[in-house]
C-alpha positions as CSV (number, residue, x, y, z in Angstrom):
1,M,-7.3,-36.6,72.9
2,Q,-8.4,-40.4,73.2
3,L,-8.7,-42.6,70.3
4,E,-12.3,-43.7,71.4
5,N,-13.4,-40.1,71.2
6,L,-12.3,-40.0,67.5
7,S,-14.0,-43.2,66.3
8,G,-17.5,-41.6,65.9
9,S,-16.1,-38.3,64.3
10,A,-18.5,-36.7,61.8
11,N,-18.0,-37.2,58.1
12,R,-15.6,-40.1,57.9
13,D,-17.0,-43.3,56.7
14,P,-14.5,-46.0,56.7
15,D,-16.9,-48.4,55.0
16,S,-17.4,-46.3,52.1
17,V,-13.6,-46.1,51.5
18,R,-13.3,-49.7,52.0
19,E,-16.1,-50.4,49.4
20,F,-14.3,-48.1,46.9
21,F,-11.0,-49.8,47.2
22,N,-12.4,-53.3,47.2
23,G,-13.3,-52.4,43.7
24,W,-9.7,-52.5,42.9
25,S,-9.7,-52.6,39.2
26,L,-11.1,-49.0,39.0
27,Y,-8.4,-47.6,41.2
28,R,-5.8,-49.6,39.3
29,R,-6.7,-48.1,36.0
30,I,-6.6,-44.6,37.5
31,V,-3.1,-45.1,38.9
32,D,-2.0,-46.9,35.6
33,N,-3.0,-43.8,33.4
34,D,-0.9,-41.7,35.9
35,Y,-4.2,-39.4,36.9
36,L,-2.8,-39.0,40.4
37,Y,0.9,-38.4,39.4
38,H,2.4,-41.5,40.8
39,R,5.2,-41.6,38.1
40,S,6.4,-38.3,39.2
41,V,6.0,-39.2,43.0
42,R,8.0,-42.3,42.5
43,E,10.7,-40.5,40.7
44,S,10.8,-37.9,43.5
45,L,10.7,-40.5,46.3
46,A,13.4,-42.7,44.7
47,A,15.6,-39.6,44.3
48,W,15.0,-38.9,48.0
49,L,15.8,-42.5,49.0
50,D,18.9,-42.4,47.0
51,G,20.2,-40.0,49.7
52,L,19.8,-42.5,52.6
53,D,23.1,-44.1,53.7
54,H,21.7,-46.7,56.1
55,P,19.3,-49.6,56.2
56,F,15.8,-48.8,57.1
57,S,12.4,-50.2,58.1
58,F,9.4,-49.2,56.3
59,L,5.7,-48.8,57.3
60,D,3.3,-48.4,54.4
61,L,0.0,-47.1,55.8
62,G,-2.8,-47.5,53.3
63,C,-0.5,-49.8,51.4
64,G,-3.2,-50.9,48.8
65,D,-1.7,-53.5,46.7
66,A,1.9,-52.5,47.5
67,E,2.9,-52.4,43.8
68,F,4.0,-48.6,44.2
69,S,6.0,-49.3,47.4
70,S,7.4,-52.8,46.5
71,G,8.7,-51.3,43.2
72,L,10.2,-48.4,44.8
73,L,11.9,-50.5,47.7
74,K,13.3,-53.4,45.5
75,G,17.0,-53.6,45.5
76,R,17.4,-51.1,48.5
77,H,18.9,-51.7,52.1
78,L,15.5,-52.6,53.4
79,V,15.3,-54.1,56.9
80,S,11.6,-54.9,57.1
81,Y,8.5,-54.0,55.3
82,T,4.9,-53.7,57.0
83,G,1.7,-52.7,55.2
84,I,-1.8,-51.8,56.5
85,D,-4.7,-51.3,54.3
86,I,-8.5,-51.4,54.9
87,S,-9.1,-53.5,51.8
88,P,-8.6,-57.3,52.0
89,V,-8.8,-57.4,48.2
90,A,-5.9,-54.9,47.9
91,L,-3.9,-57.1,50.4
92,D,-4.2,-60.1,48.4
93,L,-2.4,-58.5,45.6
94,A,0.0,-56.9,48.1
95,E,1.0,-60.4,49.3
96,K,2.0,-61.2,45.7
97,N,3.6,-57.9,44.9
98,T,6.0,-57.9,47.9
99,R,7.3,-61.4,47.3
100,D,10.2,-60.0,45.5
101,L,11.4,-58.0,48.6
102,T,14.2,-59.7,50.3
103,A,13.3,-58.2,53.7
104,P,10.6,-59.6,55.9
105,C,7.1,-58.5,55.0
106,K,4.0,-58.4,57.2
107,L,0.7,-57.3,55.9
108,H,-2.4,-56.2,58.3
109,V,-6.0,-55.6,57.2
110,G,-7.6,-52.7,59.1
111,D,-8.1,-49.0,59.5
112,F,-4.7,-47.5,59.9
113,L,-6.0,-44.8,62.5
114,M,-7.1,-47.7,64.8
115,S,-4.4,-50.3,63.9
116,L,-1.2,-48.2,64.3
117,S,-0.9,-48.3,68.1
118,T,-1.1,-51.9,68.1
119,L,2.1,-52.4,66.2
120,A,4.9,-53.2,68.5
121,E,7.8,-51.9,66.4
122,S,9.1,-48.4,65.6
123,Y,10.1,-47.7,62.0
124,D,12.7,-45.5,60.2
125,L,10.3,-44.5,57.5
126,I,6.5,-44.3,57.5
127,Y,4.8,-43.6,54.3
128,I,1.3,-42.6,53.8
129,G,0.2,-42.5,50.1
130,L,-3.2,-40.8,49.3
131,S,-4.7,-41.9,52.5
132,L,-4.3,-39.2,55.2
133,H,-7.1,-37.1,53.6
134,H,-9.7,-39.7,54.6
135,L,-9.2,-38.5,58.1
136,T,-11.1,-35.6,59.7
137,R,-9.0,-32.8,61.0
138,A,-9.3,-33.9,64.6
139,E,-8.5,-37.4,63.6
140,K,-5.3,-36.1,61.7
141,E,-4.3,-34.1,64.7
142,F,-4.4,-37.1,66.9
143,F,-2.7,-39.2,64.3
144,F,0.2,-37.1,63.8
145,G,1.0,-37.9,67.7
146,E,0.6,-41.4,67.1
147,L,3.0,-41.4,64.2
148,R,5.5,-39.5,66.0
149,R,5.6,-42.3,68.7
150,K,6.0,-44.9,65.9
151,I,9.0,-43.2,64.3
152,S,12.5,-44.3,65.2
153,P,15.0,-41.7,66.4
154,G,16.3,-39.7,63.3
155,G,13.4,-41.3,61.1
156,T,11.0,-39.5,58.7
157,L,7.4,-39.4,57.9
158,L,6.5,-39.4,54.1
159,I,3.1,-38.1,52.9
160,F,1.7,-38.1,49.6
161,D,-1.7,-36.5,49.8
162,P,-4.0,-33.8,48.1
163,V,-3.6,-30.5,49.5
164,L,-5.5,-27.2,49.4
165,T,-3.9,-24.1,48.0
166,P,-3.5,-21.3,50.6
167,G,-6.9,-20.0,51.7
168,E,-8.7,-22.6,49.5
169,S,-11.9,-24.1,50.9
170,R,-12.7,-27.8,50.5
171,E,-15.7,-26.9,48.2
172,S,-13.4,-24.8,45.9
173,Y,-10.7,-27.8,45.8
174,M,-13.5,-30.2,45.0
175,G,-15.0,-28.0,42.3
176,R,-11.8,-27.6,40.3
177,W,-10.9,-31.3,41.1
178,V,-14.1,-32.5,39.5
179,D,-13.7,-30.2,36.5
180,H,-10.2,-31.6,36.0
181,A,-11.3,-35.2,36.2
182,E,-14.2,-34.7,33.8
183,W,-11.9,-33.0,31.3
184,A,-8.7,-35.1,31.6
185,W,-9.6,-38.8,32.5
186,K,-10.3,-39.7,29.0
187,A,-9.3,-43.3,29.4
188,L,-12.1,-44.1,31.9
189,S,-15.9,-44.4,30.9
190,L,-18.3,-41.7,32.1
191,E,-19.7,-44.2,34.8
192,E,-16.1,-44.8,36.1
193,V,-15.4,-41.1,36.2
194,T,-18.6,-40.6,38.1
195,G,-17.8,-43.3,40.5
196,A,-14.4,-41.7,41.3
197,I,-15.9,-38.3,41.6
198,E,-18.5,-39.5,44.1
199,H,-15.9,-41.3,46.3
200,V,-13.5,-38.1,46.4
201,T,-16.4,-35.6,47.0
202,T,-17.9,-37.7,49.8
203,S,-14.8,-39.1,51.4
204,D,-11.6,-36.7,51.0
205,Y,-10.7,-34.0,53.4
206,P,-7.4,-32.4,52.3
207,E,-5.7,-29.8,54.2
208,E,-3.4,-26.8,53.4
209,I,0.3,-27.5,53.8
210,T,0.5,-24.9,56.5
211,T,-2.2,-26.7,58.5
212,L,-0.3,-30.1,58.2
213,N,2.9,-28.3,59.2
214,H,1.1,-27.0,62.4
215,M,0.0,-30.5,63.2
216,A,3.2,-32.0,62.5
217,T,5.2,-29.7,64.6
218,G,2.9,-29.8,67.6
219,A,3.6,-33.5,67.5
220,G,7.3,-33.1,67.3
221,F,8.1,-33.3,63.6
222,L,9.9,-30.6,61.6
223,P,8.1,-28.8,59.0
224,A,7.6,-30.4,55.8
225,E,10.1,-30.5,52.9
226,I,8.2,-30.5,49.7
227,L,9.7,-33.2,47.6
228,F,6.9,-32.8,44.6
229,M,4.0,-30.7,43.9
230,D,2.1,-31.6,40.7
231,R,1.3,-29.0,38.0
232,T,-2.3,-28.6,38.8
233,D,-1.7,-27.9,42.6
234,F,-3.8,-30.9,43.7
235,Y,-1.3,-33.2,45.2
236,A,2.2,-32.9,47.2
237,L,4.8,-35.4,48.4
238,M,6.0,-34.1,51.8
239,A,8.9,-35.3,54.1
240,F,8.6,-34.5,57.9
241,K,11.8,-35.3,59.6
242,T,12.3,-35.6,63.4
């Protein structure tokens, strides 16, 4: 499948994603209140990184303000950090947040689906945090192949993303996610919750883990090791080794 055949895929709207994340203060409040389980994911990913016995390069796709990754990587045997994000606003913050990393850092603005093939390097670790679900299924299938070509020998693809439960439809997932956000996100105003719901229900296309495994193994990865699954069965942190 060719990249140009995917750029016009139905449903995905990169402009709407960019607009949402350019309003960075709302997303930052969602993260700071741990509504997306970043604290538990950070702990799980830190424990996994503790098991690495070699220096590594790190590609952060959909890096946002890089606060999550920079905090996780600080003090580790990092060879290089590269971040890509569609939001210039977020990348302005990422430039500041990565200053404490001792390894060389590069930041690129753009749609990571389109930008990945332009990167000259390969990477030991590729991390995609809450971004893969913005792609359609056809784009995800294509993207796993591109990711495999960018992974160094022995490298790992790390994905933190919403996932459907076995047999669940997107509509069912969205229904229970909206119910949960309206009930649990008490630190946000009604207008803010409504804005987040509009973004998720119009821009998010989660998959079952079995579907992601099928895509991954077809591209040459091993099936996912599940490093974390939240108690509400909305999100999973997965490691796809080569």
